[in-house]
VOPAGU-2260 file (C-alpha; in pm, 1 decimal, decimal comma):
REM VOPAGU-2260
SITE   aa  ch    i         X         Y         Z
SITE  UNK   A    0     520,3    3544,1   -4654,5
SITE  UNK   A    1     680,2    3758,8   -4383,2
SITE  UNK   A    2    1031,8    3882,5   -4468,2
SITE  UNK   A    3    1202,2    3690,9   -4187,8
SITE  UNK   A    4    1085,1    3430,0   -3937,8
SITE  UNK   A    5     954,0    3528,3   -3597,5
SITE  UNK   A    6    1084,5    3359,3   -3287,1
SITE  UNK   A    7     726,1    3329,4   -3158,5
SITE  UNK   A    8     378,6    3374,0   -3300,9
SITE  UNK   A    9     100,0    3372,7   -3042,0
SITE  UNK   A   10    -251,0    3285,3   -3160,1
SITE  UNK   A   11    -487,7    3479,2   -2933,3
SITE  UNK   A   12    -443,0    3804,9   -2742,2
SITE  UNK   A   13    -628,8    3729,1   -2421,2
SITE  UNK   A   14    -457,9    3749,5   -2080,3
SITE  UNK   A   15    -250,3    3439,3   -2150,9
SITE  UNK   A   16    -160,8    3533,6   -2507,1
SITE  UNK   A   17     -72,9    3898,8   -2466,3
SITE  UNK   A   18     120,7    3838,6   -2144,3
SITE  UNK   A   19     320,3    3560,3   -2313,4
SITE  UNK   A   20     391,7    3792,5   -2606,8
SITE  UNK   A   21     511,0    4072,2   -2377,9
SITE  UNK   A   22     734,5    3840,7   -2175,6
SITE  UNK   A   23     881,0    3685,0   -2490,8
SITE  UNK   A   24     958,0    4031,9   -2628,6
SITE  UNK   A   25    1121,8    4128,6   -2298,8
SITE  UNK   A   26    1345,6    3824,0   -2337,7
SITE  UNK   A   27    1460,1    3942,5   -2680,6
SITE  UNK   A   28    1238,5    3724,2   -2896,5
SITE  UNK   A   29    1096,3    3861,8   -3221,7
SITE  UNK   A   30     727,6    3822,2   -3141,1
SITE  UNK   A   31     394,8    3846,9   -3320,4
SITE  UNK   A   32      36,6    3795,3   -3209,3
SITE  UNK   A   33    -263,6    3696,8   -3422,3
SITE  UNK   A   34    -604,5    3817,9   -3303,2
SITE  UNK   A   35    -937,0    3791,1   -3487,5
SITE  UNK   A   36   -1115,3    4059,8   -3283,2
SITE  UNK   A   37   -1085,9    4423,4   -3382,0
SITE  UNK   A   38    -947,3    4492,4   -3033,4
SITE  UNK   A   39    -685,7    4309,5   -2826,7
SITE  UNK   A   40    -746,6    4148,5   -2488,0
SITE  UNK   A   41    -955,4    3845,6   -2577,8
SITE  UNK   A   42   -1278,1    3745,0   -2405,4
SITE  UNK   A   43   -1159,6    3865,1   -2064,1
SITE  UNK   A   44   -1102,5    4230,0   -2147,5
SITE  UNK   A   45   -1370,4    4267,3   -2414,1
SITE  UNK   A   46   -1674,5    4068,7   -2299,4
SITE  UNK   A   47   -1574,8    3885,6   -1980,7
SITE  UNK   A   48   -1387,2    3968,9   -1661,4
SITE  UNK   A   49   -1342,4    4341,3   -1714,1
SITE  UNK   A   50   -1689,9    4452,6   -1831,0
SITE  UNK   A   51   -1862,2    4225,8   -1579,2
SITE  UNK   A   52   -1661,5    4376,4   -1292,1
SITE  UNK   A   53   -1746,3    4725,3   -1417,0
SITE  UNK   A   54   -2116,1    4633,6   -1401,4
SITE  UNK   A   55   -2076,5    4468,0   -1062,1
SITE  UNK   A   56   -1914,6    4781,0    -918,0
SITE  UNK   A   57   -2171,2    5014,9   -1072,6
SITE  UNK   A   58   -2465,2    4804,5    -955,9
SITE  UNK   A   59   -2316,1    4783,1    -604,4
SITE  UNK   A   60   -2295,4    5160,4    -586,4
SITE  UNK   A   61   -2652,5    5202,7    -709,9
SITE  UNK   A   62   -2782,5    4949,4    -459,3
SITE  UNK   A   63   -2581,3    5106,8    -178,1
SITE  UNK   A   64   -2716,1    5453,3    -254,9
SITE  UNK   A   65   -3072,0    5325,5    -271,7
SITE  UNK   A   66   -3066,1    5096,4      32,4
SITE  UNK   A   67   -2759,0    5122,0     255,9
SITE  UNK   A   68   -2619,2    5473,7     290,6
SITE  UNK   A   69   -2883,9    5580,6     541,2
SITE  UNK   A   70   -2725,3    5345,1     792,3
SITE  UNK   A   71   -2409,6    5558,3     777,8
SITE  UNK   A   72   -2601,0    5881,0     834,9
SITE  UNK   A   73   -2605,2    5973,3     467,7
SITE  UNK   A   74   -2956,9    6063,7     362,3
SITE  UNK   A   75   -3023,0    6009,7      -6,4
SITE  UNK   A   76   -3356,1    6064,6    -177,0
SITE  UNK   A   77   -3478,7    6022,9    -531,2
SITE  UNK   A   78   -3215,0    5768,4    -628,5
SITE  UNK   A   79   -3261,1    5681,6    -995,5
SITE  UNK   A   80   -3090,9    5437,7   -1226,9
SITE  UNK   A   81   -2932,4    5607,3   -1528,1
SITE  UNK   A   82   -2900,8    5290,5   -1733,2
SITE  UNK   A   83   -2730,1    5440,7   -2041,5
SITE  UNK   A   84   -2459,9    5601,1   -1824,4
SITE  UNK   A   85   -2407,8    5277,0   -1632,1
SITE  UNK   A   86   -2352,5    5089,6   -1958,0
SITE  UNK   A   87   -2127,1    5366,9   -2087,9
SITE  UNK   A   88   -1912,9    5325,4   -1776,4
SITE  UNK   A   89   -1874,8    4958,4   -1865,7
SITE  UNK   A   90   -1781,5    5038,5   -2225,0
SITE  UNK   A   91   -1532,1    5307,7   -2117,9
SITE  UNK   A   92   -1359,8    5064,5   -1881,4
SITE  UNK   A   93   -1328,9    4807,9   -2161,2
SITE  UNK   A   94   -1190,1    5066,8   -2402,4
SITE  UNK   A   95    -930,1    5180,5   -2149,7
SITE  UNK   A   96    -810,2    4826,2   -2087,8
SITE  UNK   A   97    -787,3    4713,2   -2450,2
SITE  UNK   A   98    -611,2    5038,9   -2538,8
SITE  UNK   A   99    -363,5    4955,5   -2262,9
SITE  UNK   A  100    -279,8    4624,1   -2432,6
SITE  UNK   A  101    -226,4    4805,6   -2763,2
SITE  UNK   A  102      22,1    5032,3   -2583,2
SITE  UNK   A  103     206,0    4729,3   -2444,5
SITE  UNK   A  104     237,0    4581,3   -2793,6
SITE  UNK   A  105     384,6    4904,3   -2928,9
SITE  UNK   A  106     616,6    4946,3   -2630,8
SITE  UNK   A  107     752,8    4593,8   -2666,7
SITE  UNK   A  108     762,0    4600,0   -3049,8
SITE  UNK   A  109     515,8    4311,5   -3085,6
SITE  UNK   A  110     374,2    4274,7   -3437,1
SITE  UNK   A  111      -3,5    4240,2   -3443,3
SITE  UNK   A  112    -179,7    4046,9   -3723,0
SITE  UNK   A  113    -554,4    4106,2   -3753,2
SITE  UNK   A  114    -736,7    3790,8   -3860,0
SITE  UNK   A  115    -816,1    3432,4   -3770,0
SITE  UNK   A  116    -504,5    3230,6   -3699,8
SITE  UNK   A  117    -456,1    2866,0   -3790,2
SITE  UNK   A  118    -158,3    2632,6   -3809,7
SITE  UNK   A  119     -61,6    2527,2   -4164,9
SITE  UNK   A  120     230,8    2323,0   -4039,1
SITE  UNK   A  121     493,9    2347,0   -3764,1
SITE  UNK   A  122     655,0    2687,4   -3809,4
SITE  UNK   A  123     379,0    2825,1   -4032,5
SITE  UNK   A  124      75,2    3024,7   -3916,5
SITE  UNK   A  125    -194,4    3126,0   -4161,4
SITE  UNK   A  126    -381,2    3452,2   -4095,0
SITE  UNK   A  127    -720,4    3473,0   -4267,0
SITE  UNK   A  128    -864,3    3823,7   -4277,7
SITE  UNK   A  129   -1229,8    3927,8   -4272,7
SITE  UNK   A  130   -1233,6    3978,2   -4650,5
SITE  UNK   A  131   -1113,8    3621,9   -4707,6
SITE  UNK   A  132    -757,8    3710,3   -4804,4
SITE  UNK   A  133    -477,5    3533,7   -4621,8
SITE  UNK   A  134    -107,5    3549,3   -4550,1
SITE  UNK   A  135     135,2    3304,1   -4396,6
SITE  UNK   A  136     382,0    3384,3   -4118,1
SITE  UNK   A  137     696,5    3182,3   -4058,0
SITE  UNK   A  138     802,5    3131,2   -3698,6
SITE  UNK   A  139    1026,1    2914,4   -3485,9
SITE  UNK   A  140     756,7    2867,7   -3219,7
SITE  UNK   A  141     376,4    2876,5   -3218,1
SITE  UNK   A  142     180,9    2934,5   -2898,1
SITE  UNK   A  143    -187,6    2840,1   -2891,0
SITE  UNK   A  144    -359,6    3082,0   -2652,7
SITE  UNK   A  145    -708,6    3095,0   -2800,8
SITE  UNK   A  146    -893,5    3067,2   -2470,2
SITE  UNK   A  147   -1245,7    2932,2   -2439,4
SITE  UNK   A  148   -1597,5    2980,2   -2566,5
SITE  UNK   A  149   -1943,7    2949,4   -2413,1
SITE  UNK   A  150   -2050,8    2590,9   -2346,7
SITE  UNK   A  151   -2385,9    2539,0   -2520,2
SITE  UNK   A  152   -2682,6    2366,1   -2357,7
SITE  UNK   A  153   -2876,0    2120,3   -2577,1
SITE  UNK   A  154   -3232,0    2238,0   -2634,8
SITE  UNK   A  155   -3152,8    2598,2   -2542,4
SITE  UNK   A  156   -3046,7    2803,7   -2844,1
SITE  UNK   A  157   -2859,0    3124,2   -2762,5
SITE  UNK   A  158   -2967,4    3425,5   -2969,5
SITE  UNK   A  159   -2801,7    3692,4   -2748,1
SITE  UNK   A  160   -3136,5    3871,0   -2722,5
SITE  UNK   A  161   -3378,7    3668,9   -2513,7
SITE  UNK   A  162   -3153,0    3370,5   -2449,0
SITE  UNK   A  163   -2806,7    3506,5   -2382,3
SITE  UNK   A  164   -2457,2    3394,9   -2294,0
SITE  UNK   A  165   -2235,9    3602,1   -2064,4
SITE  UNK   A  166   -2157,4    3814,2   -2371,8
SITE  UNK   A  167   -2522,6    3909,2   -2414,8
SITE  UNK   A  168   -2577,1    3943,0   -2040,7
SITE  UNK   A  169   -2337,6    4238,7   -2019,6
SITE  UNK   A  170   -2508,5    4412,8   -2311,4
SITE  UNK   A  171   -2882,1    4401,7   -2236,9
SITE  UNK   A  172   -3067,1    4713,4   -2351,5
SITE  UNK   A  173   -3277,7    4731,7   -2035,5
SITE  UNK   A  174   -3323,6    4567,7   -1697,2
SITE  UNK   A  175   -3530,4    4251,0   -1746,3
SITE  UNK   A  176   -3839,3    4195,8   -1534,7
SITE  UNK   A  177   -3742,9    3834,0   -1467,6
SITE  UNK   A  178   -3405,9    3676,7   -1538,8
SITE  UNK   A  179   -3348,1    3302,9   -1517,8
SITE  UNK   A  180   -2983,0    3204,7   -1483,5
SITE  UNK   A  181   -2896,6    2850,3   -1587,7
SITE  UNK   A  182   -2587,4    2761,5   -1385,0
SITE  UNK   A  183   -2490,2    2849,8   -1029,1
SITE  UNK   A  184   -2117,6    2898,8   -1083,8
SITE  UNK   A  185   -1899,9    3210,6   -1084,3
SITE  UNK   A  186   -2044,2    3371,6   -1398,2
SITE  UNK   A  187   -2407,1    3290,6   -1325,4
SITE  UNK   A  188   -2401,2    3429,9    -972,0
SITE  UNK   A  189   -2207,9    3742,9   -1065,9
SITE  UNK   A  190   -2439,3    3836,5   -1351,5
SITE  UNK   A  191   -2742,8    3737,6   -1147,7
SITE  UNK   A  192   -2631,2    3980,0    -876,0
SITE  UNK   A  193   -2580,7    4263,7   -1126,4
SITE  UNK   A  194   -2933,5    4245,1   -1263,3
SITE  UNK   A  195   -3092,3    4170,0    -926,0
SITE  UNK   A  196   -2943,5    4489,3    -778,5
SITE  UNK   A  197   -3075,5    4685,0   -1074,9
SITE  UNK   A  198   -3427,6    4556,0   -1015,0
SITE  UNK   A  199   -3471,3    4220,6   -1191,2
SITE  UNK   A  200   -3630,9    3918,4   -1029,3
SITE  UNK   A  201   -3358,5    3653,5   -1053,4
SITE  UNK   A  202   -3395,6    3275,6   -1037,7
SITE  UNK   A  203   -3085,3    3054,6   -1052,0
SITE  UNK   A  204   -3140,3    2703,0   -1186,3
SITE  UNK   A  205   -2857,1    2461,5   -1106,7
SITE  UNK   A  206   -2822,4    2095,8   -1206,5
SITE  UNK   A  207   -2622,1    2005,3    -894,6
SITE  UNK   A  208   -2749,5    2022,1    -537,5
SITE  UNK   A  209   -2557,7    2341,0    -449,5
SITE  UNK   A  210   -2422,6    2660,1    -600,9
SITE  UNK   A  211   -2049,0    2722,1    -649,8
SITE  UNK   A  212   -1987,2    2347,7    -682,7
SITE  UNK   A  213   -1608,1    2383,9    -705,3
SITE  UNK   A  214   -1581,0    2564,3    -374,0
SITE  UNK   A  215   -1572,7    2446,1     -14,1
SITE  UNK   A  216   -1911,3    2301,1      81,6
SITE  UNK   A  217   -1957,8    2520,4     387,9
SITE  UNK   A  218   -1875,4    2829,6     182,4
SITE  UNK   A  219   -2124,4    2724,9     -85,2
SITE  UNK   A  220   -2410,3    2683,5     162,6
SITE  UNK   A  221   -2338,7    3010,9     340,8
SITE  UNK   A  222   -2313,1    3203,5      14,2
SITE  UNK   A  223   -2647,0    3071,0    -105,8
SITE  UNK   A  224   -2808,0    3188,9     218,7
SITE  UNK   A  225   -2653,0    3533,5     181,9
SITE  UNK   A  226   -2762,3    3572,0    -179,5
SITE  UNK   A  227   -3107,6    3447,0     -87,5
SITE  UNK   A  228   -3138,6    3729,2     164,4
SITE  UNK   A  229   -3036,5    3969,4    -113,1
SITE  UNK   A  230   -3332,0    3856,7    -323,9
SITE  UNK   A  231   -3199,9    3581,3    -550,5
SITE  UNK   A  232   -3397,4    3257,4    -554,9
SITE  UNK   A  233   -3264,7    2912,5    -634,2
SITE  UNK   A  234   -3390,1    2593,8    -792,2
SITE  UNK   A  235   -3125,8    2328,3    -730,3
SITE  UNK   A  236   -3095,0    1967,4    -850,4
SITE  UNK   A  237   -3284,9    2076,1   -1159,6
SITE  UNK   A  238   -3223,9    2005,3   -1527,7
SITE  UNK   A  239   -3322,4    2242,3   -1809,1
SITE  UNK   A  240   -3445,9    2039,0   -2105,6
SITE  UNK   A  241   -3565,8    2305,4   -2348,4
SITE  UNK   A  242   -3641,2    2669,6   -2415,5
SITE  UNK   A  243   -3884,5    2838,5   -2650,8
SITE  UNK   A  244   -3897,0    3211,0   -2729,0
SITE  UNK   A  245   -4254,5    3334,4   -2760,6
SITE  UNK   A  246   -4268,1    3704,6   -2841,3
SITE  UNK   A  247   -4097,8    3886,1   -2555,6
SITE  UNK   A  248   -4096,6    3585,8   -2323,8
SITE  UNK   A  249   -3893,6    3268,5   -2289,5
SITE  UNK   A  250   -4054,3    2946,8   -2168,6
SITE  UNK   A  251   -3809,0    2706,1   -2007,0
SITE  UNK   A  252   -3888,1    2341,3   -1952,0
SITE  UNK   A  253   -3723,1    2195,6   -1642,9
SITE  UNK   A  254   -3737,5    1872,2   -1448,2
SITE  UNK   A  255   -3565,9    1720,9   -1142,7
SITE  UNK   A  256   -3206,6    1620,0   -1218,9
SITE  UNK   A  257   -3277,9    1264,9   -1101,9
SITE  UNK   A  258   -3594,1    1242,5   -1307,6
SITE  UNK   A  259   -3955,2    1341,9   -1245,3
SITE  UNK   A  260   -4234,6    1561,2   -1368,9
SITE  UNK   A  261   -4148,5    1852,5   -1596,5
SITE  UNK   A  262   -4260,9    2208,0   -1536,3
SITE  UNK   A  263   -4242,4    2536,9   -1723,5
SITE  UNK   A  264   -4074,2    2857,6   -1609,1
SITE  UNK   A  265   -4137,7    3188,0   -1784,0
SITE  UNK   A  266   -3875,4    3462,1   -1806,0
SITE  UNK   A  267   -3799,4    3782,0   -1993,4
SITE  UNK   A  268   -3434,6    3685,2   -2038,5
SITE  UNK   A  269   -3249,4    3357,0   -1986,0
SITE  UNK   A  270   -2875,3    3348,4   -1922,4
SITE  UNK   A  271   -2693,3    3025,9   -2010,5
SITE  UNK   A  272   -2390,6    3003,8   -1780,0
SITE  UNK   A  273   -2311,3    2634,0   -1746,8
SITE  UNK   A  274   -1941,8    2668,7   -1819,4
SITE  UNK   A  275   -1697,4    2716,0   -2104,3
SITE  UNK   A  276   -1520,0    2490,7   -2354,4
SITE  UNK   A  277   -1171,1    2521,5   -2504,9
SITE  UNK   A  278   -1153,8    2714,7   -2831,6
SITE  UNK   A  279    -973,4    2465,5   -3052,3
SITE  UNK   A  280   -1198,3    2444,9   -3359,8
SITE  UNK   A  281   -1061,7    2577,1   -3687,3
SITE  UNK   A  282    -701,0    2603,3   -3567,8
SITE  UNK   A  283    -569,1    2329,7   -3796,0
SITE  UNK   A  284    -459,9    2120,4   -3498,4
SITE  UNK   A  285    -560,6    1785,5   -3646,4
SITE  UNK   A  286    -377,1    1852,0   -3972,3
SITE  UNK   A  287     -70,6    1966,8   -3778,3
SITE  UNK   A  288     -80,6    1647,9   -3571,5
SITE  UNK   A  289    -143,1    1819,6   -3236,7
SITE  UNK   A  290    -303,4    1580,3   -2988,6
SITE  UNK   A  291    -622,7    1671,3   -2799,8
SITE  UNK   A  292    -772,1    1503,1   -2494,3
SITE  UNK   A  293   -1126,7    1369,8   -2454,6
SITE  UNK   A  294   -1255,6    1721,8   -2377,3
SITE  UNK   A  295   -1087,6    1864,8   -2688,3
SITE  UNK   A  296    -823,0    2041,5   -2482,3
SITE  UNK   A  297    -470,4    2056,6   -2618,7
SITE  UNK   A  298    -246,5    1797,2   -2455,2
SITE  UNK   A  299      80,1    1938,4   -2317,9
SITE  UNK   A  300     361,2    1830,3   -2091,7
SITE  UNK   A  301     454,2    2014,4   -1771,5
SITE  UNK   A  302     638,2    2276,5   -1978,9
SITE  UNK   A  303     340,5    2352,8   -2211,2
SITE  UNK   A  304     489,5    2165,2   -2506,7
SITE  UNK   A  305     250,1    1975,1   -2731,0
SITE  UNK   A  306     350,1    1650,4   -2901,0
SITE  UNK   A  307     459,8    1853,5   -3206,6
SITE  UNK   A  308     800,1    2026,1   -3161,2
SITE  UNK   A  309     772,3    2404,4   -3171,2
SITE  UNK   A  310     400,2    2412,8   -3089,9
SITE  UNK   A  311     298,5    2512,3   -2737,5
SITE  UNK   A  312     -31,3    2582,7   -2557,4
SITE  UNK   A  313    -148,9    2765,1   -2244,4
SITE  UNK   A  314    -462,3    2889,1   -2069,0
SITE  UNK   A  315    -816,7    2770,9   -2122,0
SITE  UNK   A  316    -721,3    2542,9   -2414,6
SITE  UNK   A  317    -525,0    2312,7   -2181,8
SITE  UNK   A  318    -618,1    2131,3   -1861,8
SITE  UNK   A  319    -674,9    2323,7   -1539,6
SITE  UNK   A  320    -903,9    2598,5   -1411,3
SITE  UNK   A  321   -1025,5    2843,6   -1674,3
SITE  UNK   A  322    -895,1    3155,9   -1501,5
SITE  UNK   A  323    -729,4    3459,3   -1659,6
SITE  UNK   A  324    -456,7    3477,6   -1396,1
SITE  UNK   A  325    -376,7    3108,9   -1442,2
SITE  UNK   A  326    -329,7    3175,7   -1814,4
SITE  UNK   A  327    -107,8    3476,7   -1740,2
SITE  UNK   A  328     123,4    3274,1   -1517,3
SITE  UNK   A  329     144,9    3002,9   -1780,8
SITE  UNK   A  330     219,7    3262,3   -2049,7
SITE  UNK   A  331     514,5    3400,3   -1855,5
SITE  UNK   A  332     660,4    3059,6   -1769,4
SITE  UNK   A  333     610,4    2928,4   -2122,7
SITE  UNK   A  334     794,1    3225,8   -2276,1
SITE  UNK   A  335    1078,9    3185,3   -2027,5
SITE  UNK   A  336    1113,5    2814,4   -2108,8
SITE  UNK   A  337    1123,0    2896,9   -2481,4
SITE  UNK   A  338    1406,7    3138,3   -2406,1
SITE  UNK   A  339    1604,7    2867,3   -2229,8
SITE  UNK   A  340    1512,7    2959,8   -1875,2
SITE  UNK   A  341    1334,0    2747,9   -1617,9
SITE  UNK   A  342     993,1    2809,7   -1470,9
SITE  UNK   A  343     736,2    2654,5   -1241,3
SITE  UNK   A  344     375,0    2717,2   -1138,8
SITE  UNK   A  345     226,5    2601,3    -809,9
SITE  UNK   A  346    -130,9    2536,4    -916,2
SITE  UNK   A  347    -236,9    2488,0    -553,9
SITE  UNK   A  348    -157,3    2855,0    -493,6
SITE  UNK   A  349    -379,6    2991,6    -770,9
SITE  UNK   A  350    -679,2    3166,7    -611,8
SITE  UNK   A  351   -1037,8    3167,3    -729,9
SITE  UNK   A  352   -1268,3    3463,2    -668,0
SITE  UNK   A  353   -1641,4    3524,3    -708,7
SITE  UNK   A  354   -1706,0    3899,7    -729,1
SITE  UNK   A  355   -2047,9    3904,8    -569,3
SITE  UNK   A  356   -2105,4    4111,4    -254,5
SITE  UNK   A  357   -1974,4    3990,9     -25,6
SITE  UNK   A  358   -1699,7    3839,5    -235,0
SITE  UNK   A  359   -1599,4    3474,3    -213,8
SITE  UNK   A  360   -1237,4    3366,6    -249,0
SITE  UNK   A  361   -1041,1    3048,6    -203,2
SITE  UNK   A  362    -694,5    2909,2    -253,5
SITE  UNK   A  363    -565,8    2556,4    -202,0
SITE  UNK   A  364    -775,1    2259,9     -91,4
SITE  UNK   A  365   -1136,4    2238,2      23,1
SITE  UNK   A  366   -1251,3    2022,7     313,3
SITE  UNK   A  367   -1412,2    1783,0      67,9
SITE  UNK   A  368   -1084,5    1739,2    -119,9
SITE  UNK   A  369    -884,4    1678,9     197,7
SITE  UNK   A  370   -1133,2    1418,8     315,4
SITE  UNK   A  371   -1123,2    1244,0     -22,8
SITE  UNK   A  372    -741,5    1242,2     -10,7
SITE  UNK   A  373    -737,7    1105,8     343,6
SITE  UNK   A  374    -543,3    1403,6     480,2
SITE  UNK   A  375    -577,2    1475,8     852,5
SITE  UNK   A  376    -643,2    1847,5     899,4
SITE  UNK   A  377    -749,3    2111,9    1148,7
SITE  UNK   A  378    -994,6    2396,7    1089,2
SITE  UNK   A  379    -970,0    2754,7    1211,2
SITE  UNK   A  380   -1260,1    2994,7    1153,5
SITE  UNK   A  381   -1324,6    3355,6    1241,1
SITE  UNK   A  382   -1643,3    3553,0    1162,3
SITE  UNK   A  383   -1643,5    3911,0    1035,7
SITE  UNK   A  384   -1907,6    3991,4    1298,0
SITE  UNK   A  385   -1614,9    3997,6    1544,5
SITE  UNK   A  386   -1391,8    4220,2    1328,7
SITE  UNK   A  387   -1380,9    4589,6    1413,8
SITE  UNK   A  388   -1323,0    4716,0    1061,1
SITE  UNK   A  389   -1606,5    4500,7     924,3
SITE  UNK   A  390   -1840,3    4649,7    1183,9
SITE  UNK   A  391   -1733,6    4999,9    1084,9
SITE  UNK   A  392   -1808,2    4913,4     720,8
SITE  UNK   A  393   -2139,7    4745,0     804,5
SITE  UNK   A  394   -1998,1    4444,5     620,7
SITE  UNK   A  395   -2008,9    4171,6     883,0
SITE  UNK   A  396   -2141,3    3882,4     673,3
SITE  UNK   A  397   -1904,6    3593,9     616,5
SITE  UNK   A  398   -1592,8    3444,0     768,7
SITE  UNK   A  399   -1233,4    3334,5     712,9
SITE  UNK   A  400   -1169,2    2961,4     718,3
SITE  UNK   A  401    -821,8    2808,2     734,5
SITE  UNK   A  402    -742,7    2441,6     675,6
SITE  UNK   A  403    -406,5    2326,8     810,9
SITE  UNK   A  404    -226,8    1993,6     827,7
SITE  UNK   A  405    -304,2    1826,3    1161,1
SITE  UNK   A  406      59,8    1728,8    1218,5
SITE  UNK   A  407     270,8    2000,0    1057,9
SITE  UNK   A  408      30,5    2298,7    1080,5
SITE  UNK   A  409     111,3    2378,5     714,9
SITE  UNK   A  410    -171,4    2571,3     549,7
SITE  UNK   A  411    -348,4    2349,3     296,8
SITE  UNK   A  412    -642,7    2568,6     202,3
SITE  UNK   A  413    -804,7    2901,3     278,5
SITE  UNK   A  414   -1158,7    3022,7     216,4
SITE  UNK   A  415   -1311,5    3366,0     267,1
SITE  UNK   A  416   -1661,2    3507,4     238,5
SITE  UNK   A  417   -1650,2    3879,6     303,5
SITE  UNK   A  418   -1591,5    4230,1     180,0
SITE  UNK   A  419   -1277,7    4248,6     -37,0
SITE  UNK   A  420   -1218,7    3874,2      -6,2
SITE  UNK   A  421   -1059,7    3872,6    -351,7
SITE  UNK   A  422    -785,4    4106,4    -231,3
SITE  UNK   A  423    -746,2    3940,5     107,6
SITE  UNK   A  424    -691,3    3591,7     -34,2
SITE  UNK   A  425    -354,3    3695,8    -179,2
SITE  UNK   A  426    -189,7    3687,2     163,8
SITE  UNK   A  427    -292,8    3324,4     196,4
SITE  UNK   A  428    -185,9    3243,9    -159,8
SITE  UNK   A  429     159,7    3372,9     -69,2
SITE  UNK   A  430     149,3    3163,3     247,5
SITE  UNK   A  431      77,0    2850,7      42,8
SITE  UNK   A  432     349,6    2938,7    -208,3
SITE  UNK   A  433     610,4    2957,6      68,5
SITE  UNK   A  434     477,2    2660,5     263,8
SITE  UNK   A  435     378,4    2869,4     566,0
SITE  UNK   A  436     208,5    2727,1     870,9
SITE  UNK   A  437    -100,9    2872,9    1032,5
SITE  UNK   A  438     121,6    2984,0    1319,7
SITE  UNK   A  439     349,7    3170,6    1074,9
SITE  UNK   A  440      57,6    3382,6     961,3
SITE  UNK   A  441     -83,4    3415,5    1313,3
SITE  UNK   A  442     249,2    3553,3    1441,5
SITE  UNK   A  443     266,7    3810,6    1160,4
SITE  UNK   A  444     150,5    4154,1    1274,2
SITE  UNK   A  445    -163,6    4267,6    1095,6
SITE  UNK   A  446    -254,5    4637,3    1096,7
SITE  UNK   A  447    -547,1    4739,9    1317,0
SITE  UNK   A  448    -822,7    4794,6    1231,7
SITE  UNK   A  449    -828,5    4597,7     907,6
SITE  UNK   A  450   -1033,4    4315,9     760,9
SITE  UNK   A  451    -715,2    4108,8     736,4
SITE  UNK   A  452    -707,7    4074,3    1114,4
SITE  UNK   A  453    -974,9    3809,5    1055,6
SITE  UNK   A  454    -709,6    3605,2     873,5
SITE  UNK   A  455    -475,9    3629,4    1173,4
SITE  UNK   A  456    -758,3    3527,3    1407,3
SITE  UNK   A  457    -862,1    3232,3    1189,3
SITE  UNK   A  458    -501,4    3111,2    1191,0
SITE  UNK   A  459    -496,8    3142,5    1570,0
SITE  UNK   A  460    -824,2    2947,7    1577,6
SITE  UNK   A  461    -650,3    2653,5    1407,2
SITE  UNK   A  462    -471,2    2609,5    1740,0
SITE  UNK   A  463    -785,5    2687,9    1938,4
SITE  UNK   A  464    -667,3    3026,3    2063,8
SITE  UNK   A  465    -835,1    3316,4    1882,3
SITE  UNK   A  466    -815,0    3639,9    2082,9
SITE  UNK   A  467   -1132,5    3818,9    1977,7
SITE  UNK   A  468   -1381,3    3533,3    1977,1
């Protein structure tokens, strides 16, 4: 038993957990964090967001050197892929980030417990170490921030060698000849792009009738066309019913989603990327009386409190988009509420980004959502083909799309396909947060020449008066 109770024990050190721990410590709370990995940072920093972006950047640079630099007058010959160095870059980036979290824990005097955390009772967290030994920590508050795990697909057994999850996909020992990606969402498309650029033949199999199903329909269709031109192929409205590893090959059995004749697809590697599920198993939630919903997510109120006093939850284990930055915001607000402050999150202003090239980013509502809600809206669009900076970069694919209320002109949603879309979307997230109108953004001076001028022009287009189109 610890000598004295903590004010807060966080179970999980991913973006939500470690950020909550840091904020709680800043507010004067005696804070501890339980993490079962050898390193801090959770899935995101160790095997998710960070290593995948390192591979995306490295593969972009390789592809650019091999195929695109000549168009800028830079002649490059004999371009070769140094695969071990590329993977080392990924590992170095991960190490730097997880070391950074360790520094934050030391700086803020956060106690780290290495082991698997579970709730014995309100106010008591059990830490089970790798050797089977255990200790119990007393605390006034427990925060569940255990994140999510890979969603399995019946009939397709992941071995992280031939049939891999996103974890295995960032750690392949060579470029596969043919990669089949099951799932056309964020993770599937990003990892498909990495290995396609490095030389793999990539086929994306998606159960629904389009890729990026959570995004604006027009954006989804345009992005599929762009990725198709880059070499990815797609098999939509298709269900995977089984997979068999035979030597160095995988044989997938697929059939039309609405029923029909089955067929077999052969691949060197198969990536299962159909989504993620909350990590709530083995936490002692049932014994502690913590309620879960039908998807085994922890039920909370608007202030992240569970039904059991003193037990809280944030991030992927509760309802809402499974995004690292969503978990971070929740971690900060939750810690502030524990400390007696107030806090609020505008979930409509949380952006989503797909880090392909070009990138895809959105914030707020899609056209499909506005139609379903019966909201009258106007659309403003501006293509990057008409943007001077995009032309200079030879990055003219894509557009900015603004959705604004037909009566008030208030921005309701924003969608971008284009270079650096993930950075550009923040301006529109801020606009949504402050309730800005399309005219507010249009009347804001944007530096010339920049890609963000396309945002200004799209906002002008809402009123039918773009200047450069």
